[in-house]
Structures are given as C-alpha cells and as structure tokens.
C-alpha positions as CSV (number, residue, x, y, z in Angstrom):
1,M,-21.1,-37.2,-7.0
2,R,-21.0,-37.9,-3.3
3,S,-20.2,-35.0,-1.1
4,L,-16.9,-35.0,0.6
5,F,-18.4,-33.4,3.7
6,S,-21.0,-35.0,5.8
7,K,-23.7,-33.1,7.5
8,H,-22.0,-33.8,10.9
9,A,-18.5,-32.8,9.6
10,R,-16.9,-29.4,10.8
11,H,-14.6,-27.0,9.2
12,P,-10.9,-27.5,10.2
13,S,-10.7,-24.0,11.6
14,T,-13.8,-24.5,13.8
15,P,-12.8,-25.5,17.3
16,P,-14.2,-28.8,18.6
17,P,-17.1,-28.5,21.0
18,S,-16.4,-28.8,24.7
19,P,-17.3,-32.1,26.3
20,P,-20.5,-32.0,28.4
21,I,-20.1,-31.5,32.1
22,A,-22.4,-33.2,34.5
23,A,-24.2,-30.9,36.9
24,G,-24.2,-32.0,40.5
25,G,-23.0,-35.3,41.8
26,G,-25.6,-37.6,40.1
27,G,-25.6,-39.0,36.6
28,G,-28.1,-36.5,35.2
29,R,-27.7,-34.8,31.8
30,G,-24.7,-32.6,31.5
31,E,-25.0,-28.8,30.6
32,T,-22.3,-26.7,28.9
33,P,-21.5,-23.5,30.9
34,P,-21.8,-20.2,29.1
35,R,-18.5,-18.9,27.6
36,R,-16.9,-15.8,29.0
37,R,-17.0,-12.9,26.7
38,V,-13.6,-11.4,26.0
39,P,-13.4,-7.7,25.1
40,K,-12.5,-7.3,21.5
41,E,-9.8,-4.7,22.3
42,N,-7.9,-7.4,24.3
43,V,-8.1,-10.0,21.5
44,D,-5.2,-10.4,19.1
45,P,-6.9,-10.8,15.7
46,A,-3.8,-12.5,14.2
47,P,-5.0,-16.1,13.3
48,S,-3.0,-18.8,15.0
49,P,-4.8,-22.1,14.4
50,A,-3.4,-25.1,16.1
51,G,-3.0,-27.0,12.9
52,H,-1.3,-24.0,11.4
53,H,1.4,-24.1,14.0
54,H,1.9,-27.8,13.5
55,H,2.6,-27.4,9.8
56,H,4.8,-24.3,9.9
57,G,6.4,-24.4,13.4
58,A,8.2,-21.5,14.9
59,A,8.3,-19.5,11.6
60,A,4.5,-19.2,11.5
61,A,4.5,-18.1,15.2
62,D,7.1,-15.4,14.4
63,H,5.1,-14.2,11.4
64,A,1.9,-14.0,13.6
65,Q,3.8,-11.9,16.2
66,C,5.2,-9.5,13.6
67,S,1.9,-9.0,11.7
68,S,-0.1,-8.3,14.8
69,P,-1.3,-4.6,14.9
70,F,-1.4,-4.9,18.7
71,R,2.4,-5.1,19.0
72,S,4.7,-2.1,18.8
73,P,7.4,-2.2,16.1
74,A,10.1,-2.1,18.8
75,S,8.7,-5.3,20.4
76,A,8.3,-7.0,17.0
77,A,11.9,-6.2,16.0
78,K,13.5,-8.1,18.9
79,P,12.3,-11.0,21.0
80,L,11.5,-10.2,24.6
81,G,14.4,-12.1,26.0
82,N,16.9,-10.3,23.8
83,R,15.8,-6.7,24.5
84,N,18.3,-4.2,26.0
85,R,17.0,-3.6,29.5
86,S,19.8,-1.2,30.6
87,L,18.9,2.1,32.3
88,P,19.2,5.4,30.3
89,P,22.6,7.2,30.6
90,R,23.2,9.4,33.6
91,P,22.9,13.1,33.1
92,P,26.2,15.1,33.2
93,P,27.2,16.6,36.6
94,S,25.5,19.9,37.4
95,S,27.6,23.0,37.4
96,N,25.4,24.4,40.2
97,P,27.6,24.2,43.4
98,L,24.5,23.7,45.5
99,K,23.7,20.5,43.7
100,R,27.1,18.9,43.6
101,K,27.7,15.4,44.9
102,L,29.6,14.9,48.2
103,D,33.3,14.6,47.3
104,V,35.4,12.9,50.0
105,S,38.7,13.4,48.1
106,A,41.3,15.8,49.4
107,A,40.4,18.3,46.6
108,G,36.7,18.0,47.4
109,Q,37.3,18.5,51.2
110,A,39.5,21.6,50.5
111,R,36.7,23.0,48.3
112,D,34.0,22.3,50.9
113,G,36.1,23.7,53.6
114,G,35.9,27.1,51.9
115,V,39.1,27.2,49.8
116,A,39.0,27.3,46.0
117,A,41.7,25.9,43.7
118,D,43.4,29.3,43.5
119,G,43.4,29.7,47.3
120,S,40.5,32.2,47.4
121,A,37.6,31.8,49.8
122,L,34.3,30.4,48.7
123,D,31.0,31.7,50.0
124,S,28.6,28.8,50.8
125,G,25.8,31.1,51.9
126,V,25.7,29.7,55.4
127,Q,28.5,30.0,58.0
128,V,28.8,28.6,61.5
129,V,30.9,30.5,64.0
130,V,31.5,29.2,67.5
131,R,32.2,31.6,70.4
132,I,33.7,30.0,73.5
133,R,32.4,31.4,76.8
134,P,34.9,32.0,79.6
135,P,34.2,30.5,83.1
136,C,31.6,32.6,84.9
137,R,31.8,33.8,88.5
138,V,29.6,31.0,89.8
139,E,31.8,28.4,88.2
140,E,34.9,29.9,89.5
141,E,33.5,30.1,93.0
142,E,32.4,26.4,92.9
143,A,35.8,25.4,91.7
144,G,37.4,27.4,94.5
145,E,35.4,25.7,97.1
146,D,36.6,22.3,95.9
147,G,40.2,23.6,95.9
148,R,40.7,23.1,92.2
149,A,40.9,25.2,89.1
150,S,38.0,25.6,86.6
151,E,37.7,22.7,84.3
152,V,38.0,23.5,80.6
153,C,36.1,21.1,78.4
154,V,36.6,22.9,75.0
155,R,40.1,23.4,73.6
156,T,40.9,25.4,70.5
157,T,43.1,23.4,68.1
158,A,43.1,25.9,65.1
159,T,41.4,29.1,64.0
160,N,38.4,27.1,62.8
161,S,38.3,23.9,64.9
162,V,37.9,22.8,68.5
163,A,38.5,19.6,70.4
164,I,36.0,18.3,73.0
165,Q,37.0,15.1,74.9
166,G,39.5,14.2,72.2
167,Q,37.0,14.7,69.3
168,D,37.8,17.5,66.7
169,F,35.0,19.7,65.3
170,T,35.6,22.1,62.4
171,F,33.6,25.3,61.7
172,D,33.9,28.4,59.6
173,A,35.5,30.3,62.5
174,V,36.1,29.9,66.2
175,A,36.2,32.9,68.7
176,E,38.2,32.0,71.7
177,A,37.2,32.8,75.3
178,A,39.3,36.0,75.3
179,S,37.5,37.4,72.2
180,T,35.8,40.7,72.6
181,Q,32.5,42.1,71.3
182,E,34.5,44.1,68.7
183,H,36.1,41.0,67.5
184,I,32.8,39.2,67.0
185,F,31.4,42.2,65.1
186,K,34.4,42.3,62.7
187,L,34.0,38.5,62.2
188,V,30.2,38.4,61.7
189,G,28.7,41.9,61.6
190,L,30.8,43.6,58.9
191,P,30.1,41.0,56.2
192,L,26.4,41.1,57.0
193,V,26.2,44.9,56.4
194,E,28.0,44.6,53.1
195,N,25.8,41.8,51.9
196,C,22.7,43.8,52.9
197,L,23.8,46.9,51.0
198,S,24.4,44.7,48.0
199,G,20.8,43.6,48.0
200,F,21.1,40.2,49.8
201,N,18.9,39.1,52.8
202,S,21.1,38.3,55.8
203,S,20.4,36.6,59.1
204,I,22.2,35.9,62.3
205,F,21.0,33.1,64.7
206,A,22.4,32.9,68.2
207,Y,22.0,29.3,69.4
208,G,23.3,27.6,72.5
209,Q,22.7,26.4,76.0
210,T,21.2,28.8,78.5
211,G,23.9,30.8,80.1
212,S,26.3,30.5,77.2
213,G,26.2,34.2,76.2
214,K,23.7,34.4,73.3
215,T,21.9,37.5,74.6
216,Y,25.2,39.1,75.6
217,T,26.6,38.6,72.2
218,M,23.5,39.8,70.3
219,W,22.5,42.8,72.3
220,G,25.0,43.3,75.1
221,P,23.9,44.2,78.6
222,L,21.1,46.6,79.0
223,S,23.4,49.1,80.8
224,A,25.6,49.2,77.7
225,L,22.6,50.1,75.5
226,L,21.7,53.0,77.8
227,E,25.2,54.4,78.1
228,D,27.3,56.1,75.5
229,S,27.4,54.3,72.1
230,T,31.1,53.8,72.4
231,G,30.9,51.2,75.2
232,S,33.1,48.1,74.9
233,E,30.3,45.7,75.9
234,R,27.8,46.8,73.3
235,G,26.5,43.8,71.5
236,L,26.4,42.8,67.8
237,T,23.1,44.5,66.9
238,P,23.9,48.1,67.9
239,R,27.3,47.8,66.2
240,V,25.7,46.4,63.0
241,F,23.4,49.4,62.8
242,E,26.1,51.9,63.6
243,Q,28.1,50.5,60.6
244,L,24.9,50.3,58.5
245,F,24.1,54.1,58.8
246,S,27.8,54.9,58.4
247,R,27.9,53.0,55.1
248,I,24.5,54.5,54.0
249,K,26.0,58.0,54.4
250,E,29.1,57.0,52.5
251,E,27.0,55.5,49.6
252,Q,24.8,58.6,49.4
253,G,27.9,60.8,49.1
254,K,29.5,58.6,46.5
255,H,26.3,58.5,44.3
256,A,25.0,62.0,44.9
257,D,24.2,62.4,41.1
258,K,21.7,59.5,41.4
259,E,19.7,61.0,44.3
260,L,20.2,57.8,46.3
261,T,17.8,57.5,49.3
262,Y,17.4,54.8,52.0
263,H,14.5,53.9,54.2
264,C,15.0,51.5,57.2
265,I,11.9,50.0,58.8
266,C,12.3,47.9,62.0
267,S,10.1,45.5,63.9
268,F,10.7,43.4,67.1
269,L,8.7,40.2,67.9
270,E,8.8,37.4,70.4
271,I,7.9,33.7,70.0
272,Y,6.8,32.1,73.3
273,N,4.9,28.8,73.5
274,E,4.2,28.9,69.8
275,Q,2.6,32.4,70.1
276,I,3.9,35.6,68.5
277,T,3.9,38.8,70.6
278,D,4.8,42.3,69.4
279,L,7.7,43.4,71.7
280,L,7.1,47.1,70.7
281,D,3.5,46.8,71.7
282,P,2.9,43.9,74.1
283,S,-0.8,44.3,73.9
284,L,-0.7,42.8,70.4
285,K,-0.5,39.0,71.2
286,N,-1.1,35.8,69.3
287,L,-0.3,37.4,66.0
288,Q,-0.8,35.4,62.8
289,I,1.7,34.6,60.0
290,R,0.4,35.5,56.6
291,E,1.7,35.1,53.0
292,D,1.4,37.8,50.4
293,V,0.1,36.1,47.2
294,R,1.5,38.8,45.0
295,T,5.1,38.8,46.2
296,A,5.1,35.3,47.9
297,C,6.6,37.0,51.0
298,V,5.8,35.8,54.5
299,Y,4.9,38.4,57.1
300,V,3.4,38.8,60.6
301,E,0.0,40.5,60.5
302,S,-0.5,43.7,62.5
303,L,3.1,43.8,63.6
304,T,4.4,47.3,64.7
305,K,6.9,48.8,62.2
306,E,9.1,51.8,63.1
307,L,11.0,54.0,60.7
308,V,14.6,54.6,62.0
309,F,17.2,57.1,60.8
310,T,20.1,56.8,63.4
311,T,21.7,54.3,65.7
312,K,20.0,56.1,68.6
313,D,16.6,55.2,67.1
314,V,17.5,51.6,66.9
315,T,18.9,51.6,70.5
316,Q,15.6,53.0,71.8
317,L,13.7,50.2,70.1
318,L,16.0,47.6,71.5
319,V,15.7,48.9,75.1
320,K,11.9,49.0,74.7
321,G,11.6,45.5,73.2
322,L,14.1,43.7,75.5
323,S,12.4,45.1,78.6
324,N,9.1,43.4,77.5
325,R,10.8,40.1,76.7
326,R,10.0,37.1,78.9
327,T,12.9,36.0,81.2
328,G,13.2,33.7,84.1
329,A,15.7,32.4,86.6
330,T,17.2,28.9,86.3
331,S,19.9,27.2,88.3
332,V,22.2,27.9,85.3
333,N,21.3,31.5,84.5
334,A,19.7,34.0,86.9
335,D,18.2,36.0,84.0
336,S,17.6,33.4,81.3
337,S,15.7,34.3,78.1
338,R,12.6,32.1,77.9
339,S,11.5,32.9,74.4
340,H,12.8,33.5,70.9
341,C,13.0,37.1,69.7
342,V,13.6,38.4,66.2
343,F,14.7,42.0,65.4
344,T,14.1,42.7,61.7
345,C,15.1,45.7,59.6
346,V,14.0,46.1,56.0
347,I,16.3,48.4,54.0
348,K,14.9,49.9,50.8
349,S,17.1,52.0,48.5
350,E,15.9,54.1,45.6
351,S,18.0,55.8,42.9
352,K,17.3,57.8,39.8
353,N,19.0,57.9,36.4
354,L,19.1,61.6,35.4
355,E,19.9,60.7,31.7
356,D,16.7,58.8,30.9
357,G,14.6,59.6,34.0
358,S,14.3,56.0,35.1
359,S,14.5,54.8,38.7
360,S,15.6,51.6,40.4
361,T,14.7,50.1,43.8
362,R,16.6,47.6,45.9
363,T,15.2,45.9,49.0
364,S,17.1,43.7,51.5
365,R,16.4,42.4,55.0
366,I,18.4,41.9,58.2
367,N,17.1,39.3,60.7
368,L,18.8,39.2,64.1
369,V,17.5,36.2,66.0
370,D,18.2,35.4,69.7
371,L,16.9,31.9,70.3
372,A,15.8,30.7,73.7
373,G,18.4,28.6,75.6
374,S,18.5,24.9,74.8
375,E,18.9,23.2,78.1
376,R,18.6,20.0,80.2
377,Q,16.1,19.6,82.9
378,K,18.8,18.0,85.1
379,L,20.9,21.1,85.0
380,T,18.1,23.8,85.0
381,H,15.6,22.1,87.3
382,A,12.8,23.4,85.2
383,F,9.2,22.3,85.8
384,G,5.6,23.1,84.9
385,D,5.0,25.5,82.1
386,R,8.8,26.2,81.8
387,L,9.5,22.5,81.3
388,K,6.7,22.4,78.7
389,K,8.3,25.3,76.8
390,Q,11.7,23.5,76.8
391,E,10.1,20.4,75.3
392,I,8.6,22.5,72.5
C-alpha cells in the first residue's frame, strides 16, 4: 500500500521553514539566521495552532485563554476590556481632629475658630496671640516735628481680630496697645502653668519685628527684675514662675498624704549665627545638639543646669543670662536682641501611694523663647556680620 506521507511531507503542526535570506547585496547563497531562544517561563504552553484557530474560531481562543496556567482566575473570568477598573472605596473619615479635612462651611469655620457645637472652647494645641505695641517716644517725636499725630496702621476690630490697610486678620486673641503685663500673663501665662502641672510640655515663642516689644513682654526691663517682685513692668517669665511655685505649694498641701515632691531644673541658652552658647556660663560655646537613643529626647550637650526652689532663684538666673546675651543698636531699636534665647525649666513631680507602696513620676517642660527681631535692612541699616545674621 502506498504511503500517504511522502518523505518530504511535514506534520500539520510543524511550522513551515523560513525562506532563505540572501547575505550581502550579491546573489550568493542565502543563510538562515539563528532563532532567538525564548525563556520557557515566558512561553504560554497552551497550544494555539494556526489551523486550529481557523476551524474553531473565537471559541478555541477563549478555551486556550481559560486553560492557560499562566493566567490568574480573575483575568480568565472576565475579558480585559470588561474588567472593573474603579478605585477601591475611600476610608471613612478619621475621628482624630488633627487629621480632619478642611471644612469651609459655616459649622466648620465655627469649629476651627475654637468654638464647639455646645458653645465651649476647643483646644487646638497651638494658639497665636497678637500684642499691639503703642507708639514709642521716637515715633511720637518724629510725628511732632512734622506737625501731625502718630499714624496708627493696626486697628482692632474685635477681641480676636485686627484690620491692617482694610484687610482683616483673625487670631486666638488680640491684646490692645493699652494692655498691661498683668493682662498678658493672665491671657498666656496662667494656662501655661496649669498645662505644665498636668504633665504637658508648654512653650511660648515671642516673634516680631525688632523694636516691637518681644523682650519687654518675655522678661521685662532689667530694672524690674532687680527691683521688688511686685513691679508692674515685670515680664511674662518671672510672673509664670511666681505662679508655678505658688501652685506647687498648693498641690503639696492638697496631696500631703502622697508625699508629693517637685524638682525644677532650669537652663538658659543662646543661638547666634547657628552656634549655641550657654548664657549661664559664656565660656561654653558651640555646644552640640544630641539625641538620647533610650528616650528619643533631644538635648544640648554640656549645658549648665541649675536647680531652683523660689522665684528669686529664677530671677537671678534671668539677670545673669540676659546680661550675657548679644545685643546691638539699630536705627529701629537702640538695644536690639541679636540672637535667639531659650529659657527652659523641667518640672519633675514624684508621689507615693501609701496603700501599696508604689510611686509615680510625672515630667513636663516649659520653654520660653525670645526670638531675634525680624527686620528689613532698609529700616535697620544693618551691614556686615549683622546683615549676615539677619539673612540666616
């Protein structure tokens, strides 16, 4: 019986050989280039012969796609064009007030302005208080020479807002030009002391243009520190510590059964031209900032620390430190502070439980920061190293 397959015949599933390609531009004998090897892990083993597709059409192609082990069940269940490409659902709104979205509605603005739905005040953690400085003697004299009154550029429109050239600005509180040191203390200092005794770290930053009264507000004039502690021009810092020691004595009397004790440790540093100097020991310069790997707390290495027990102890440290602070005269302020200074007090309280003999410790920190004046060269006429410091 004659064979149905000739010796030159090929199996239907075997692909036809590639036609010869002539090498070069002449009519020489053609050579077949070597085939590129495809990694087996990138080859779909599902058979898809050309003739098979011709006989079975789209059904055979769908069967090959579904039977391929290199396709996930999800991709095999639905064609690529019909997949649901929508994003996952959004998470519900967070109950954390620090992560809430900005709400421009009336209710949201009332909430962000510090008023809750029941009318009570909300504590956002950071408050901005503006103190308006009255015209100084130099400004009044210049205005008198021109035969006109002193020009007022800031006008109070409410208890927490001011208007400057027709533009309104809202803050947490506004202290008018007639406000006293006592008023500033009740507005800012009293809440700070109570937060500290509750175990919270508290800080006050005095920021403003040179000559605006930052140092006067924070410390008061040096003469007021040297005089009797009842002077009306005493700054915020001596008043804060006077209240702090008064409240410590009150808490110790209230919790006498717990043997409540307090330890207050103070330090005073200056930052000038990116260098840290100990104001209680000016010989310690260019101090370094370190981090305690055990407590993750940042501290200044080799900084002098003094244990204080009374307001007089704090006043002595303030007088000593402020006398070592860098100052300089400008056309705006004759005794302008040229550096940042930070007065820090760490309050540590210990109490005992007489029933089970256990003890508890609470530590908080007060940072009182008097920043260097922000100023314009046009107004202060600074130059040289002083101008370089302003730019920093």
